[in-house]
C-alpha positions, -999 to +999 in steps of 0.1 A: +581-307-819+579-341-814+594-359-784+621-385-791+618-404-757+584-407-735+608-392-706+609-360-723+571-357-715+567-338-683+533-349-677+544-386-679+572-379-657+543-367-631+522-396-638+561-419-634+567-402-599+531-407-583+526-442-598+561-451-582+555-435-545+521-453-546+536-487-554+566-478-527+543-472-502+520-501-510+551-525-513+570-513-480+534-527-461+530-554-485+537-585-458+518-562-429+485-569-438+491-609-445+514-608-414+486-591-391+463-621-405+481-652-400+504-644-370+487-620-354+451-624-354+461-667-359+440-666-396+426-700-406+430-705-442+398-695-447+401-666-431+433-656-452+408-665-481+381-645-476+406-616-465+421-621-501+383-617-516+376-584-497+404-568-515+399-580-550+359-575-546+357-545-561+368-555-593+336-581-595+314-558-580+319-527-592+342-531-618+318-521-652+304-493-637+336-479-627+346-480-666+312-457-671+318-432-645+356-427-655+349-419-692+323-388-678+349-376-655+387-359-655+407-390-648+435-369-627+410-360-601+399-395-599+431-406-591+440-378-565+410-387-547+413-426-549+451-421-535+428-400-502+405-429-497+430-454-497+456-438-473+428-427-450+415-465-449+447-478-443+456-455-410+427-469-391+445-504-386+474-488-368+450-466-343+426-494-339+461-524-329+473-490-308+436-490-290+438-529-286+406-533-306+422-548-339+399-576-352+397-597-389+366-578-397+383-550-397+408-563-421+382-575-444+366-542-443+400-519-448+406-544-475+375-537-494+376-505-492+413-503-504+398-527-535+374-501-543+399-472-549+420-492-559+396-503-590+392-462-598+429-455-597+440-484-619+412-477-644+415-443-647+460-445-646+455-471-677+435-453-691+451-418-693+488-427-699+473-428-740+465-392-734+495-383-719+521-399-745+518-409-787+512-439-800+544-445-804+555-441-768+524-460-753+545-494-750+579-475-734+555-454-709+537-486-703+573-505-696+585-475-673+556-476-653+562-515-648+597-513-642+591-489-609+566-507-602+587-542-602+616-516-583+590-515-553+577-552-553+617-557-550+629-535-526+594-533-508+591-566-490+629-567-487+628-537-468+595-544-451+606-580-438+641-566-420+612-540-402+592-567-389+622-576-369+620-546-351+584-531-361+550-543-353+536-550-387+505-525-381+529-494-380+543-507-414+510-495-431+521-458-421+544-461-450+515-474-473+498-445-464+526-419-467+531-435-504+499-430-511+502-392-503+530-384-517+513-403-546+484-376-548+506-343-545+528-358-575+494-366-599+484-333-585+508-316-605+500-333-640+491-306-658+462-322-686+434-303-699+410-327-701+373-313-709+347-332-683+322-346-712+288-328-716+259-344-698+242-342-731+270-370-745+261-395-718+241-426-726+227-444-697+248-458-675+240-495-687+243-489-727+279-470-721+289-504-702+273-525-729+294-501-752+325-511-735+320-550-736+310-551-772+347-536-779+361-560-763+343-593-774+339-580-808+376-582-815+389-618-817+423-613-804+411-590-776+386-613-765+415-642-770+435-622-744+410-613-722+396-649-715+435-663-716+441-634-689+411-640-666+417-680-668+455-675-656+442-651-625+414-679-614+437-709-614+468-685-603+446-672-574+443-710-559+484-707-559+492-670-551+462-669-525+477-694-502+513-684-499+517-667-467+502-697-451+525-721-470+555-699-464+550-688-429+535-723-416+545-752-439+580-742-448+581-724-412+601-697-424+599-659-403+582-627-417+617-613-423+629-645-448+597-644-464+600-608-473+636-612-486+626-642-503+598-622-522+621-589-526+650-608-546+624-632-564+608-601-575+637-588-591+627-610-619+601-581-627+622-552-632+640-574-655+611-584-675+601-551-680+635-537-691+637-569-716+599-561-727+603-536-757+632-555-765+616-590-764+585-575-789+608-566-813+631-599-810+603-623-803+575-606-821+546-589-800+518-614-803+547-642-799+557-630-765+522-631-751+518-667-757+558-679-744+551-658-713+520-669-707+530-703-705+564-690-688+541-681-657+534-717-655+567-722-653+578-701-628+550-711-599+564-745-605+594-743-596+588-723-570+557-750-555+589-774-557+597-758-524+577-783-513+589-811-526+625-806-516+622-787-484+659-786-478+663-760-506+630-743-504+647-709-506+670-712-540+633-728-557+613-700-538+635-675-552+639-690-588+603-692-593+592-662-583+626-651-604+609-664-635+570-659-627+577-619-621+599-621-656+572-635-672+543-620-659+554-586-671+563-596-705+530-607-707+507-578-689+533-547-709+523-563-747+488-569-741+479-536-723+502-520-750+483-536-775+446-529-762+459-492-754+468-486-792+433-504-806+410-483-784+395-451-795+402-429-768+367-423-754+364-459-749+394-462-729+378-459-691+349-488-704+373-513-720+400-508-692+373-515-665+355-543-694+387-562-691+395-558-657+359-568-648+369-599-663+405-605-652+404-594-615+369-600-613+376-640-610+400-633-583+379-630-551+358-665-564+395-680-568+406-667-530+374-680-520+379-711-534+414-712-521+407-707-488+381-735-491+401-760-509+432-752-484+411-759-455+397-794-470+421-803-497+454-790-481+473-756-486+501-773-507+476-799-535+458-768-535+484-750-549+496-776-572+460-773-585+466-740-593+493-743-616+485-775-633+451-756-641+470-723-652+491-740-677+464-763-691+444-731-697+469-710-712+478-741-738+436-741-742+435-707-752+466-689-770+494-720-780+472-728-811+462-690-816+472-667-844+490-650-818+516-673-817+536-664-853+521-628-852+549-600-847+533-572-852+497-564-834+471-542-850+474-508-837+437-498-848+405-513-851+410-507-893+441-529-891+425-553-862+393-562-889+415-574-918+437-601-893 
């Protein structure tokens, strides 16, 4: 009997619970590491850039082979191991702080380890969704996962900001570690009889990586979306990397205010995730990808008006983050659902890893550049530069593309080839 709703799928329910618990823990501690760096360790703009780069470096260094490895392994086990590694690494920070031995270099190391485990987890969970749900339920499944993630992004920073008024930042990482452990337990309950690929079915690692890259860059629509997403992440990173310095030092807000602003602003993501399936039907799948990409640039520009009108900084910060979060979720759900439908199951890990290599691999470069430019050019000018370049990239890559008028995106290789 066919399921009428993705929420009747017990395996998806367990995946959703695991991912939601992971996101809740992560966002309870989301302010902790930047606050530790900026407030407790007095990090410079360059050091903040290096810290962000360390967390994202794994997508550039191991992103491509991870896809091939994931396609060879049972995905549920990969996710369980990744959660365990992230929890263990984060617990070393409060331990070092309690011993009086915490240093910025430890933050770099932990960020790198957590980032590496996150590469495995993210590539795997995006690859397991089409295994657990039917093709017509892929978009609702992604919407459900992103909605709960955004709820965590709303409540997590706000609660984190309140807790920072009474609890030292390193102690909040206990909550993050507990979230990962709870996620590990939930994922362990998924009943997925995925067979392990036999060794005889393995090509060389280089050949399998090449197969994933060829898939991504053979199909024009997928190529265009991948290039645009990479460009957006490259230029948006010039702004987002410097947000803690902008809010805590330039605008002189407390970590508590920072957390509340992030939490309220991120509520736009909840509405964006809930609205995306309706918008895909109403506006069109391709059209939504184009206009939501431009919407993120608009949200960033509104956010930066806080520097122009500091007396009204909080409303601009909240409004800008709200618009940015809403449109980012529209964009992500629409394009992830498209590529999951398009890709053959045996290539899902490599396809997701190839795209992540491009679109997240640029982020450590962006973070390092933001730190360097922020120290030399200034925090606010660097952030404005990121906003302008991100908008220009989307207009160049997507605005005049076939996507703008496409109400329905292809759901198979054959239909993609005819477009």
